N, C-alpha and C positions, 0 to 999 in steps of 0.2 A: 527029826524035825526040831528046830530050835524052839525053846520055851519063850513065851511072851506073857508077861503079867499085864493084864488089862484092867484098868480101874475106871469105872464110870458110874452113872446113877442107875438105880433100880435093878431089875432082874432081866437079863437078855432073853429069858424064856417067857416073859409075861405076855399076856394077850393084848395088852394096851398098845396103842400105836402112836400116841401123842407125845409131843414135847421131847424132852431129853431121852425118853425111852426109845424113841425111833432111832436116835443115834446109837444107843447101846445095842439094840437088836441088830441093826443093819451092819454096824462095824464089827461086832462080834462074829456074825455069820460070815463075813468076808475074811476076817483074820484067821478063823479056824481052818481055812483052806491052805494057809501058808505056814501056820505056826501051831505049836502045842500051846493053846491058850489057857491060862489060869486066870479066872475072873474074880475080881474083888469089888464090892460096892464102895463107892467113894466115901461113905460115912462109916465104913468099918474101922475098927480100932485094934488092929493086930499087926504083928511084924510079918514081913514077907520073907519066904525062903529064897532070897535073891542070890543066884549063883553067877560066877564070873562070865558065863556064856549066855546068860539070859538078857532079854530086852524088857525094859519097863516102859509102859505107855499109860499115863495116868492123868485123870482129872484132879486137880488140887482142891482141897477143902480148907476151911479156915481153922478149925480146931487143931492144935499141934499133935494131938494123939491119933489123928486119922491117918489112914494107910499111906497116902502119897507123901504127907508131911514126914512120916517116919522114915520112908525110903530115903529122902533127901537129907534128913537130919543124921541118919546113921552112916550115910556115905559108903555103903558097901560097894565094892567094885563089881561092875557088870559090863556087858557089851555096850549098852546105851541106856540112858535115862531120858525119856521124852515126856513132855506135857501135852495135853490136849484139852482145850476149854474155850468157851466163848470169850471174845475180847472186845471191849469198848473202853475208851480212855477219858471221856469227859468227866465221868465220876471216878476219879483216880482211886478212891478208897475201895472200889469194888475189886480191882485186880492188883493193885500195888502190894497188898499183903503177900502175893506170890512172887515178889521180885527176887528174893533169895533163891527160890527154886528155879526161876527162869534163868538166873545167872549161872547156875550149876548144870542146867539141862543141856543135853547135846542137841536137842531139836524141840521146837515148839509148834504144834499144830494149832493155829488160831482160827477159831470159827468166827468169822466176822465178814461184814460187807467191805467193799473196796475203800469206802470212806475212811474207815479206821486204820487200815494198812497204809493208805496214801498219806495220812496226816501224822503217822507215828513220829517222824523226825521232829515235829513241833511239840512233843509231849514228853513227860518223864519216862516213857517206855521206849524211847528211841533206841536204846542199846539192845532191846529185844529183837529188832527187825532183822539183823543178819541170820538169826536162828529160826525165823518164822517161815512156815509154809501156810499160806492163807487158804482156808476152806470155806466155800459157799455152803450154806445150808441146803438141804435137799427135801423133796417131797416124793411120795409114791403117787404117781398120777393115776394109778388104778384105785387107790383109796380116796383120792381127790379128783374125781372125773370132771369133765366139762359138764356143767349143769345149766349155766345161764346162756341162753341163746336169743334172748330178746331183752330190751330195756324198757322200764316202766315210763309211762308218759310223765308222771310226776316222780322225779328221781329222788331216791332216799339214800342216806348214808348209813354205814355200819362200822362199828369198831368191835373187834373181838380180842379180849385180853383182860389182864388184871389192872389194878390201880396202884401197883408199886411205884415208888418215887420216880424211877427212870422212865416210866411210861408217860409221865407229864400230863395227867388227865385234867389237872386244874387249868392248864392252857387250852386243852380241848373244850373245856367248859366255857372259857372266854370266847372261843371261836363260835360255839353254838349260841351263846348269848347274843352275839352280833348277827346271827342269822335265825331269828325267831320263826321264820316261815319255812325253815328246812328241818326235816325230821331225821333224827339219828337213833339207831338202836344200838345198845351196848350189851353184848353177850359176854357174860362173865362178871357183870356189874353187881353192885350192892346198893341198896336204896339210901344209905346214909351218906353217900359221897355227893359232893356239890354237883357233879355232872348229872347224877341220877335225879336230882331234884328239879332240873329244868323241865319246863312244860313240853318242850319239843324233843325230849329224850325219853325213849322207852328202854327200860332196864330188864334184861333177861338174865337168869342165873347161868351157872356153868352148864355147858352142853358138850356132848361128844359130837364132833363135827363130821358126822356121817349120816347117811340115810335121810330120814324125813327132816331132821334138824338142818342139815346142809341145804336141802331143797327149799326149806322155808326161808333161810337166809338169802338164797339166790333169787327166789321168786319175788321177794318183797323189798330187796335192796339192790342198789346199782353200783355204789362207790364205797370202797373201803378206805378208811383214813387211819393214819398212825402218826402221832406227833411226838415220839419218844425224844428224850433229851440225851440219853446215853444208852444205846441198845445195840447189841452186836449185829444182828440181822434177823429180825423177827420172822419166824417160819410162817406166820399168818399172812404176811404179804405174798409169799409164794403160793400158799394154799388158796387165797382169794383169787390170785391170777389163774391158778389151775382151774378153778371153778368157772371163770369167765367174768368175774367182777373187775372193774377198773380200780386200781389202787394208787394212792398217793401217800407220800411220807416225807419226813424231814431227812436231810442228809445224816443226821445223828441217829437215824434208824439203821444206818450202815450202807444204804444205797444212795448214790448221787450220780448225776450225769448219766442216768439210766433211762432209756426210752420206755421201759416197762411201766415206770411210775412217774406220775406228775409230782413236782416238788412243792413241799410246804416248808415254811420258814419259821424258826423259833423267834419269839419276841416281835412278831409282825402279824397281828391279827388281820389287818386290812388286806395284806398280801394273800393270806390264806383264804379269807372269805372270797376275794375276787377270783382266786384260782379255782376254788371249789365251784363257784357259780359258773365259771367259764366251762368247766368240765361237764357240769350238769346240763348245760344248754346245747352240748354237741349233739349232732344228729345220731340216730340209731345206727345208721350205716357206718359212721366214723367210729363209734364206740365198738361195734362188732368187729370191724377190721383190726382195731387196736387189741381187742380181747383175743382174737384169733392168733395174732402175732405173739402175744404174751403166752398163751397156752403152749404154742409150739416151742418157745424158748424154754419154758419151765420143764416141759417133757424132755427136751434134748440136752439141756445144760445143767439143770438143777435136780438131778436124779441121784439115787444112792450109789449107782455104779461109779459115776464121776467122783463122788465124795470118797468112797472107800478105795477106789483105785489110786487116788492122790495120796492117801495115807500109806497104803502099801508100797507105792513107789518111793515115798520118802523114807520108809523104814528099810528099804533094800540097801541103802548105803551102809548099813551095819551088818550085812550078811558076811 
């Protein structure tokens, strides 16, 4: 069985199921069926015993002493060197530090929504495209079951996530200021942020999105919003759709021209408020039909088998 060095975040044996850990766990468990996998954390700072017949599949990190950086800097011969990481291009500084590795890589697995792949030719990353296999994010529909089966008479919004710059929450604050009669809950928020200081915004700390916390989100909210300015493809959009919430996002969240999500626009507060109000006034029957279609698509298309099969199929060219 061929050796494969796999570099990603955290520990593939952890009990956690959120964020990047889900990628690590699911991809590791799929790879070990085909390869002798040697796992390395992406923040590890050691040299790899890379042999000529080995395959390398790694998430890059910024410090030059980290393991993926070392592999490309040392340029040891092997069967293939492949990168795997989220990709978004509007914030060029997030991914362009990896350009040298991308140029040297045999293959790049880019975890990103269609928007980023389709617009690559207009970006400084255009030369990456011939090497890219695009990966949609995935969710486990057993961990994120259908919860919402009815919509509240007074519809409420929810955002789940951080306040990092690419999430663009100052813009979400502008949108909420323009709709003082509409309630938003922010899960993962902190009280010092301008969004949290609005009277129509309720701020909740970090939650594990399972069990009673998930039920509370779905029982008390109807519409999930995401206004990212440069975001690969937030898993929360798929998780919300799996639960049965209706979700909307900017194209710069990775998804565009996608019937699952209603579109929000950057730098156009009026468009966003009009769109949100339009969705809020839809009948329960319309929203339930939409939620049913979304749930079916998430279960069938955005699952870990689809994700891992695409990676393994891509790696087969180096067998």
